[in-house]
N, C-alpha and C positions, 0 to 999 in steps of 0.2 A: 283674781284681779291684780294683786300686788306684783305677780310675776309678769304681767303685761304692761305695767306702767314703765315708761322710759326713764326710770330713776332707780337709784340704789336706795332701798328701804330696809329699815331694821327696827326692832324693839330691843331696848337695853334696860336691864333692871337696875335698881339702886346700887348694886354691887358692881356695876359696869360689866355685866356679863350679857352676851347676846342671848335673847330668848326667841327671837324670830329674825330671819333674814330672807329677802326675796332672792330669786335666782340671779338677778343682775348684781346684787350686792355680793353674793358668793362668787359669782363669775369674775368680778373685778379682782378678787384675790386668788383666782384660779383654783377654787375649792367648791365642794358641794355644800348645799345649805346645811345638811345635818352635821357636817364637820365643824361648822362655826357655832352652832347653837350650844350654849353652855360655856364657851370659851370667854375669858376676859378680853376686853377690847385691846389692852396693851399687847397681848400675844398676837393678835391678828394684825394690828396696825403697825407694830414695831415701835421701838423706844423713841425714836426721833419724832415720828408723826404723832404718837400718843402724847408726848410732852408738849407739842405745839398746840394740841386741842384740849389739853387737860383743864385749862381755865374755863373753857366753854362748857365742859362737862360739869365742872363745879357749879357754874351758873344755872344750867338746866336742872340740876339736882337740888338746887335751892328754890326751884319753882319758876324760873324765868324762861320765857321763850327766847331762843337764841338763833340768829341767822348770821352767817359769815361766809366769806370767800376764802379759798385756799388754793394753792398750786401744788400739784403732785406730779411726779414723773412716773409715767407708766409705759412700759415697753420702750424706754429710751426717749419718749416724747413728753414734753411739758403739757399738762392738762390743767385747765382752769375749772374749778369746781365751786358750786354754791351749795351750802349746807344749811338745813333748818332742823333744829331740835325743839321738840314740844314736850313739856313735862306731862306726866300721867299720874293721877292720884287714884287711890283705892276707892271703891264705891263707898259713899257716905263720908269720905274724908273732907275736911275743911281746908281748902288750899291756903287760907290765911294763917293757919297754924300747923298743919300737918305737912311733912315733907312728901315729895313725890315718891312713888314706888318704882318709877322708871321713867323712860322717855322714848318717844317715837323719833326716828331720824329719817330724813330724806335728803339725798345728795344728787344734784344734777350736774352733768358735765356741760359747762357753758363755754367751752373752748371756741366753738364756731362763732358765738355771739361776741366773745372778747376780741376776736380778730377783726 
């Protein structure tokens, strides 16, 4: 199902390493899914982009749901993206006192709507 959703989808653990990516996510970076799994986000995103979203990562790993817009250049074209990060807790964890074990992320290209 995740590979047929028109969005970039991934699961990232608390160490900020990819544990799952759908085909669209991997394709966005011109890579295969299995190439990304296990890699830290900063290696895939690059230093500049990672630095721009690092505060959002801090927020989601504190247990906050985070949504934001960002612009990225892909193939020489400016793309407008909308991202949502949702924290994930271990089974039986208490979200009021336990930190998330990771987070789900979904990114939509909203360039057409922005125009």
